[in-house]
C-alpha positions as MATLAB code, in Angstrom:
seq = 'MAQSTKHFDFLVIGAGSGGVSTARWVGSKYQKKVGIIEHGRLGGTCVNVGCVPKKVMFNAATFMEDCNHYVKDMGFDASQVKLNFKTLKDNRDAYIKKLNGIYGNMLKNGNVEYIKGFAKFSDKKTITVEDQSYTADHILVATGSTPLMDLKFEGIEHCSDSDAFFDLEDVPKKVLVQGGGYIGIEIGQILHSLGTQVVHVQRSTILRFLDHEVKENLYRNMKLVNYDLRLKWQIQKVEKIGESNFKVTLENVDTKETKVEENVEMVLNATGRIPNIKDLGLEKTDIKLNEDNSIAVDKYQNTSVSGIYAIGDVTNQAQLTPVAIKAGRTLAERVFNNKPDLYMDYNLIPTVIFSHPPIGSIGLSEEDAIKKYGKEDIVTYNSGFYNMFFSLNPDFDTREKSFFKMICLKSENERIIGIHANGRGIDEILQGLAIAMTMGATKHNFDKCVPIHPTASEEFCLMNPRYE';
ca = [
      20.507  -15.708   -2.564;
      19.697  -18.735   -4.721;
      16.063  -19.297   -5.556;
      14.257  -22.603   -5.205;
      14.544  -25.057   -8.082;
      11.844  -24.783  -10.726;
      10.614  -27.955  -12.408;
       9.289  -28.492  -15.941;
       7.889  -31.431  -17.826;
      10.057  -30.439  -20.787;
      12.964  -27.998  -20.855;
      14.700  -26.885  -24.050;
      18.147  -25.286  -24.253;
      18.366  -23.139  -27.364;
      15.615  -21.114  -29.040;
      16.538  -21.665  -32.651;
      14.008  -22.992  -35.115;
      14.328  -26.578  -33.870;
      14.095  -25.704  -30.194;
      11.199  -23.276  -30.565;
       9.239  -25.611  -32.816;
       9.634  -28.548  -30.437;
       8.805  -26.509  -27.337;
       5.643  -25.117  -28.932;
       4.611  -28.563  -30.126;
       4.823  -30.002  -26.622;
       3.377  -26.964  -24.852;
       0.390  -26.359  -27.113;
      -0.443  -29.837  -28.373;
       0.086  -31.788  -25.157;
      -0.390  -29.009  -22.598;
       2.814  -29.831  -20.767;
       4.753  -27.421  -18.593;
       7.501  -26.290  -20.967;
      10.429  -23.901  -20.631;
      12.999  -22.735  -23.158;
      16.350  -21.070  -22.401;
      18.103  -18.705  -24.799;
      20.761  -16.037  -24.247;
      20.683  -14.534  -27.744;
      18.048  -13.426  -30.192;
      15.122  -15.756  -30.734;
      15.313  -17.793  -33.913;
      18.922  -18.897  -33.691;
      21.308  -19.001  -36.625;
      18.671  -19.465  -39.329;
      16.637  -16.385  -38.522;
      19.425  -14.041  -37.448;
      22.638  -14.885  -39.324;
      21.703  -17.746  -41.615;
      18.988  -18.904  -43.974;
      16.633  -15.945  -43.760;
      18.934  -12.903  -44.101;
      21.085  -14.863  -46.553;
      18.076  -15.469  -48.826;
      17.277  -11.750  -48.705;
      20.829  -11.003  -49.821;
      20.704  -13.739  -52.459;
      17.553  -12.222  -53.941;
      19.153   -8.778  -54.110;
      22.347  -10.208  -55.596;
      20.453  -12.206  -58.225;
      18.595   -9.072  -59.327;
      21.850   -7.135  -59.586;
      23.532   -9.942  -61.508;
      20.650  -10.041  -63.976;
      20.907   -6.281  -64.455;
      24.659   -6.443  -65.000;
      24.746   -9.407  -67.362;
      21.436  -10.492  -68.822;
      18.533   -8.037  -69.083;
      20.131   -6.010  -71.885;
      19.170   -8.830  -74.261;
      15.527   -8.153  -73.376;
      15.895   -4.505  -74.317;
      16.348   -3.083  -70.830;
      18.943   -0.430  -70.067;
      20.008   -1.240  -66.517;
      23.121    0.921  -66.554;
      21.618    3.328  -64.028;
      20.587    0.666  -61.524;
      22.327    1.391  -58.233;
      22.216   -0.340  -54.886;
      21.484    1.650  -51.743;
      23.029   -0.836  -49.345;
      21.805    1.032  -46.276;
      18.210    0.644  -47.426;
      18.751   -3.044  -48.127;
      20.362   -3.644  -44.735;
      17.834   -1.552  -42.794;
      14.876   -3.315  -44.403;
      16.473   -6.719  -43.960;
      17.260   -6.093  -40.294;
      13.747   -4.768  -39.668;
      12.352   -7.954  -41.176;
      14.579  -10.073  -38.917;
      13.538   -8.065  -35.863;
       9.909   -8.684  -36.794;
      10.620  -12.414  -36.978;
      12.244  -12.269  -33.526;
       8.987  -10.822  -32.222;
       6.934  -13.454  -34.014;
       9.021  -16.180  -32.392;
       8.414  -14.585  -28.995;
       4.666  -14.555  -29.614;
       4.779  -18.170  -30.771;
       6.354  -19.175  -27.473;
       3.830  -17.186  -25.481;
       0.878  -18.567  -27.424;
       2.359  -22.057  -27.293;
       2.316  -22.242  -23.497;
       6.124  -22.019  -23.266;
       7.992  -20.060  -20.595;
      10.872  -18.094  -22.122;
      13.941  -17.923  -19.870;
      16.572  -15.457  -21.073;
      20.148  -16.234  -20.120;
      23.007  -18.720  -20.429;
      22.130  -22.312  -19.586;
      24.651  -24.558  -17.871;
      24.354  -28.086  -16.546;
      25.274  -28.311  -12.866;
      24.556  -32.043  -12.934;
      22.881  -34.394  -15.383;
      19.393  -33.354  -14.318;
      19.850  -29.743  -13.210;
      20.392  -26.634  -15.313;
      21.283  -23.237  -13.912;
      20.681  -19.810  -15.425;
      22.457  -17.210  -13.291;
      21.251  -18.002   -9.742;
      18.145  -19.966  -10.722;
      18.115  -23.761  -10.992;
      15.813  -25.773  -13.233;
      15.025  -29.461  -13.503;
      12.854  -31.343  -15.953;
      11.574  -34.807  -16.695;
      12.851  -34.363  -20.239;
      15.622  -32.026  -21.430;
      16.379  -31.161  -25.057;
      19.714  -29.676  -26.127;
      19.242  -27.637  -29.314;
      22.084  -25.124  -29.099;
      23.071  -25.243  -32.764;
      26.524  -24.523  -34.136;
      28.958  -21.638  -34.366;
      31.574  -20.620  -36.983;
      34.915  -22.416  -36.810;
      37.782  -19.953  -36.345;
      40.484  -22.194  -34.868;
      42.916  -22.043  -37.794;
      46.690  -22.041  -37.638;
      48.046  -19.131  -39.643;
      49.554  -15.797  -38.722;
      46.962  -13.045  -38.441;
      43.887  -15.205  -37.844;
      42.733  -12.520  -35.405;
      42.156  -10.195  -38.381;
      39.695  -12.584  -40.013;
      35.917  -12.321  -39.848;
      33.501  -15.212  -39.573;
      30.362  -15.669  -41.644;
      28.205  -13.931  -39.020;
      30.134  -10.692  -39.654;
      28.872  -10.646  -43.242;
      25.508   -9.509  -41.913;
      27.109   -6.627  -40.001;
      28.503   -4.986  -43.140;
      27.391   -1.368  -43.471;
      28.307   -1.111  -47.154;
      29.475   -3.249  -50.049;
      33.229   -3.746  -49.580;
      35.488   -3.107  -52.557;
      37.584   -6.243  -52.074;
      37.051   -9.362  -49.970;
      39.074  -12.529  -49.628;
      37.015  -15.627  -48.818;
      38.501  -18.892  -47.576;
      36.417  -22.064  -47.458;
      34.852  -24.510  -49.890;
      31.565  -25.260  -48.165;
      28.171  -23.848  -49.002;
      28.555  -20.832  -46.691;
      31.697  -19.560  -48.397;
      30.256  -20.158  -51.864;
      26.986  -18.396  -51.074;
      28.511  -15.335  -49.389;
      31.315  -15.026  -51.922;
      28.934  -15.079  -54.871;
      26.493  -12.689  -53.201;
      29.269  -10.146  -52.663;
      30.588  -10.638  -56.189;
      27.143  -10.049  -57.689;
      26.738   -6.877  -55.620;
      29.987   -5.474  -57.006;
      32.748   -6.628  -54.658;
      36.026   -7.913  -56.058;
      36.118  -11.368  -54.496;
      39.160  -13.610  -54.282;
      37.992  -17.036  -53.128;
      40.550  -19.638  -52.049;
      40.118  -23.268  -51.083;
      42.883  -25.739  -50.338;
      41.131  -28.659  -52.047;
      37.873  -28.919  -53.951;
      34.636  -27.100  -53.137;
      31.366  -28.711  -52.055;
      32.925  -32.141  -51.541;
      29.587  -33.950  -51.240;
      28.316  -32.651  -54.589;
      28.023  -34.778  -57.730;
      31.069  -34.145  -59.927;
      29.169  -33.198  -63.100;
      26.993  -30.688  -61.277;
      30.108  -29.177  -59.728;
      31.723  -28.836  -63.169;
      28.669  -26.938  -64.369;
      28.948  -24.572  -61.405;
      32.618  -23.956  -62.248;
      31.603  -23.096  -65.809;
      28.989  -20.611  -64.603;
      31.440  -19.035  -62.157;
      33.939  -18.428  -64.953;
      31.193  -16.880  -67.062;
      30.835  -13.976  -64.605;
      34.574  -13.842  -63.780;
      34.240  -15.219  -60.272;
      37.815  -15.595  -59.016;
      37.889  -19.068  -57.461;
      41.365  -20.431  -56.745;
      41.590  -24.088  -55.824;
      44.696  -25.482  -54.113;
      45.346  -22.135  -52.407;
      45.134  -21.184  -48.748;
      45.867  -18.243  -46.476;
      49.411  -18.177  -45.138;
      49.376  -14.792  -43.394;
      47.099  -11.790  -42.834;
      48.597   -8.378  -42.023;
      46.654   -5.277  -41.089;
      47.578   -2.225  -43.173;
      46.313    1.086  -41.804;
      42.865    1.388  -40.272;
      40.758   -0.820  -42.498;
      42.819   -2.752  -45.056;
      44.674   -6.037  -44.997;
      47.479   -7.634  -46.943;
      46.947  -11.356  -47.398;
      49.689  -13.767  -48.370;
      48.378  -16.875  -50.112;
      50.161  -20.190  -50.505;
      49.658  -22.922  -53.086;
      49.289  -26.173  -51.149;
      51.111  -28.201  -53.818;
      53.883  -25.968  -55.164;
      54.288  -23.722  -52.072;
      54.240  -20.726  -54.427;
      53.039  -17.548  -52.717;
      50.952  -14.627  -53.935;
      49.985  -11.413  -52.177;
      46.562   -9.772  -52.268;
      46.581   -6.143  -51.142;
      43.848   -3.623  -50.260;
      41.592   -6.352  -48.902;
      38.811   -4.837  -46.792;
      37.544   -8.089  -45.293;
      39.074  -11.537  -44.838;
      36.169  -13.924  -44.452;
      36.893  -17.329  -42.989;
      34.155  -19.787  -43.922;
      35.857  -23.107  -43.266;
      32.999  -24.715  -41.396;
      30.935  -24.697  -38.235;
      31.349  -26.519  -34.929;
      28.780  -27.683  -32.356;
      27.865  -24.945  -29.903;
      28.663  -26.646  -26.591;
      31.106  -24.165  -25.048;
      30.310  -23.396  -21.389;
      27.268  -25.676  -21.486;
      28.655  -27.736  -18.618;
      28.417  -31.078  -20.385;
      31.388  -32.262  -18.330;
      29.016  -32.261  -15.342;
      26.891  -34.873  -17.103;
      27.508  -38.287  -18.635;
      26.604  -37.037  -22.110;
      28.970  -38.577  -24.645;
      30.440  -36.603  -27.525;
      31.563  -37.649  -30.980;
      35.125  -37.047  -32.188;
      34.077  -33.673  -33.630;
      32.631  -32.630  -30.227;
      29.063  -32.960  -31.448;
      26.614  -34.590  -29.060;
      26.287  -38.304  -29.779;
      22.692  -39.436  -30.301;
      20.980  -42.604  -31.469;
      18.283  -42.709  -34.144;
      15.712  -41.611  -31.554;
      17.749  -38.460  -30.698;
      18.578  -39.946  -27.282;
      21.904  -38.949  -25.756;
      23.834  -41.285  -23.473;
      21.854  -39.903  -20.512;
      18.272  -41.067  -20.085;
      15.801  -38.211  -20.460;
      18.245  -35.904  -22.267;
      17.943  -35.510  -26.025;
      19.657  -33.469  -28.726;
      18.649  -32.276  -32.187;
      19.983  -30.050  -34.930;
      23.457  -28.718  -35.601;
      24.770  -29.586  -32.135;
      24.519  -33.264  -33.170;
      26.229  -32.577  -36.511;
      23.529  -34.460  -38.345;
      22.286  -32.753  -41.512;
      22.710  -29.072  -40.594;
      19.446  -27.739  -41.967;
      16.635  -25.878  -40.219;
      13.814  -28.142  -41.486;
      15.782  -31.177  -40.293;
      16.012  -29.790  -36.754;
      12.308  -28.919  -36.777;
      11.257  -32.340  -38.031;
      13.613  -34.172  -35.672;
      12.259  -32.187  -32.728;
       8.611  -32.759  -33.538;
       9.253  -36.440  -34.170;
      10.944  -36.649  -30.771;
       7.996  -34.871  -29.150;
       5.542  -37.338  -30.665;
       7.602  -40.278  -29.446;
       8.028  -38.992  -25.902;
       4.685  -37.304  -25.260;
       2.271  -39.165  -27.546;
       3.221  -42.758  -26.767;
       4.892  -43.554  -30.082;
       7.983  -45.391  -28.790;
       9.181  -46.600  -32.192;
       8.943  -43.269  -34.006;
      12.158  -41.715  -35.300;
      13.242  -39.397  -38.080;
      14.533  -40.875  -41.312;
      17.662  -38.957  -42.286;
      17.703  -40.399  -45.798;
      16.498  -38.384  -48.784;
      16.892  -34.934  -47.283;
      16.643  -32.257  -49.995;
      19.040  -29.350  -49.776;
      19.652  -26.203  -51.791;
      22.815  -24.145  -52.013;
      22.071  -20.554  -52.989;
      24.985  -20.213  -55.353;
      24.630  -18.385  -58.674;
      22.763  -20.229  -60.098;
      21.419  -22.369  -57.234;
      22.266  -26.008  -56.648;
      19.679  -28.580  -55.624;
      20.545  -32.013  -54.286;
      18.767  -35.012  -52.811;
      19.904  -38.582  -52.399;
      23.133  -40.187  -53.551;
      25.634  -38.675  -55.946;
      26.795  -40.895  -58.797;
      30.047  -41.556  -56.943;
      28.298  -42.570  -53.716;
      25.697  -44.637  -55.574;
      28.446  -46.663  -57.273;
      30.182  -47.220  -53.930;
      26.951  -48.448  -52.364;
      25.419  -50.518  -55.171;
      28.201  -51.159  -57.687;
      28.732  -49.540  -61.070;
      26.806  -52.208  -62.994;
      23.596  -51.447  -61.062;
      23.621  -47.687  -61.642;
      22.257  -45.786  -64.624;
      22.316  -42.000  -64.916;
      20.349  -39.536  -66.998;
      21.118  -35.874  -67.468;
      20.242  -32.742  -69.368;
      22.478  -29.768  -70.021;
      20.491  -26.831  -71.343;
      20.042  -23.066  -71.337;
      17.150  -21.679  -69.315;
      14.710  -19.739  -71.479;
      15.457  -16.659  -69.379;
      18.670  -16.386  -71.423;
      17.157  -17.294  -74.799;
      17.486  -13.803  -76.321;
      21.255  -13.901  -75.968;
      22.524  -15.219  -79.340;
      25.917  -16.204  -77.920;
      25.625  -19.603  -76.245;
      29.111  -19.265  -74.762;
      27.967  -16.340  -72.608;
      24.687  -17.895  -71.484;
      24.345  -19.309  -68.007;
      23.985  -23.073  -68.348;
      21.775  -25.458  -66.393;
      22.614  -29.083  -65.716;
      20.110  -31.540  -64.232;
      21.022  -35.131  -63.332;
      19.143  -38.216  -62.186;
      20.734  -41.356  -60.689;
      18.720  -44.584  -60.832;
      19.005  -48.136  -59.518;
      18.633  -50.686  -62.330;
      17.734  -53.616  -60.081;
      14.713  -51.777  -58.675;
      13.031  -50.773  -61.934;
      15.261  -47.701  -62.138;
      14.111  -46.287  -58.819;
      15.489  -42.769  -58.503;
      18.114  -42.652  -55.754;
      19.638  -39.258  -56.500;
      18.764  -35.958  -58.151;
      21.334  -33.191  -58.452;
      21.122  -29.954  -60.394;
      22.671  -26.559  -60.977;
      20.463  -24.001  -62.646;
      18.028  -21.143  -62.302;
      14.856  -22.188  -60.530;
      16.058  -25.482  -59.060;
      15.583  -24.046  -55.556;
      11.826  -23.957  -56.186;
      11.684  -27.172  -58.249;
      13.428  -29.542  -55.852;
      10.702  -29.842  -53.208;
       8.317  -31.618  -55.579;
      11.071  -33.947  -56.739;
      11.863  -34.775  -53.109;
       8.257  -35.803  -52.493;
       8.351  -38.064  -55.549;
      11.593  -39.696  -54.414;
      10.254  -40.197  -50.889;
       7.345  -42.087  -52.469;
       9.775  -44.346  -54.350;
       9.411  -42.802  -57.807;
      11.084  -44.498  -60.756;
      12.448  -43.078  -63.976;
       9.407  -44.574  -65.724;
       7.087  -42.521  -63.478;
       8.799  -39.385  -64.737;
       8.664  -40.637  -68.342;
       4.886  -41.085  -68.069;
       4.384  -37.537  -66.797;
       3.393  -34.894  -69.350;
       5.958  -32.075  -69.099;
       5.034  -28.419  -68.661;
       6.454  -26.352  -71.507;
       8.389  -24.086  -71.606;
       9.902  -24.578  -68.154;
      13.169  -25.765  -66.675;
      11.392  -28.451  -64.655;
      10.223  -30.252  -67.814;
      13.799  -31.425  -68.357;
      13.279  -34.042  -65.648;
      10.542  -35.610  -67.794;
      12.538  -35.481  -71.026;
      15.762  -37.302  -70.126;
      15.756  -40.057  -72.765;
      12.152  -41.071  -72.007;
      10.856  -44.576  -72.665;
       7.374  -45.075  -74.096;
       5.967  -48.309  -72.734;
];
């Protein structure tokens, strides 16, 4: 028997970082009646199969890579260093479980009712979870994204998505990765550093948004550690051989040449993510979608239905946890704190790719800056150098190389409109640079700053400085 409809001031669908943060903000700060619906583990992609466990694996992989390639120059014998993958996985999973509990406590302490189950719109103002109906004055869709697996080649059913990486019980001997986005690059290089033979294919270029010179530096560093990246190749067919191995036929997209990779233990498809709207019942509403099936929103995160909003990956705006959190809190301030003109600025969003070494990026690439402002109005500065971590290696050709780049606008006193870098430590350096750029920093501001020596970050103050 159906229960009576329950009403909230604010109802959130999806308890990822964006949804939880927004719900808590409204429940605790404005004392509204708030509910949040989630069928999976609290924390969404970021906490469970994304940023957090990935960073744990990146840290472990970086340590192993240093042991295998670099610490011998410091006098360390790391030949006996071995990875107990079970310990790593158990400790990582325990940490994630603890975070799930913390998220639950945050909801409880934030005056938010947690509703476990699948949410589905039955009309544009009513949501059902099993046999219970809910309505709200304001509804937020924050359901995130899910791995794309709709590819057209024989044997796609044998492929794993990026979520399956976190289910591995041991380090596989051989993995084939397909996909040129950040997820494929990060997972592929983590596995390679932990000892897996990785064959990584991509039908075009990798990291298409990335500045070309930074990308070239990444290619150089990949070759240094024998990372097997094959551009212009794609999967043609996957065949299961025995209980646990696969034979993968690859095809060159230009020449149609084929190659076969045998004894592959995992075929990882990392060709992108799609908005998580399946079975959400959006067809029962007037919510409009974009061509990629993401929820269409305006700059205020409004959907096409009054009182229904969307944030995060489901809108296919910058797919980053801090973006979803900030967009949600900004929305909450606008709706519940009488700030009708408040909206999130999606310009100058810093992002880091945890490749080996990491990539940091904010603002326009050189290519995009030229398209927007014209070549004559753009000036670039850069520094290619070797981090001091590798200074005891006398062979420069076998040192990991860093490359930092700054793009400036001549007509605005060389205001910095883009910073892009590949090198050890940039993941921790970029946040400060992002603050400076948000404040409108110019190249001259950096020139006036006294650098900290010896650090990698000082390179940003030493790119052909002017003394005026």
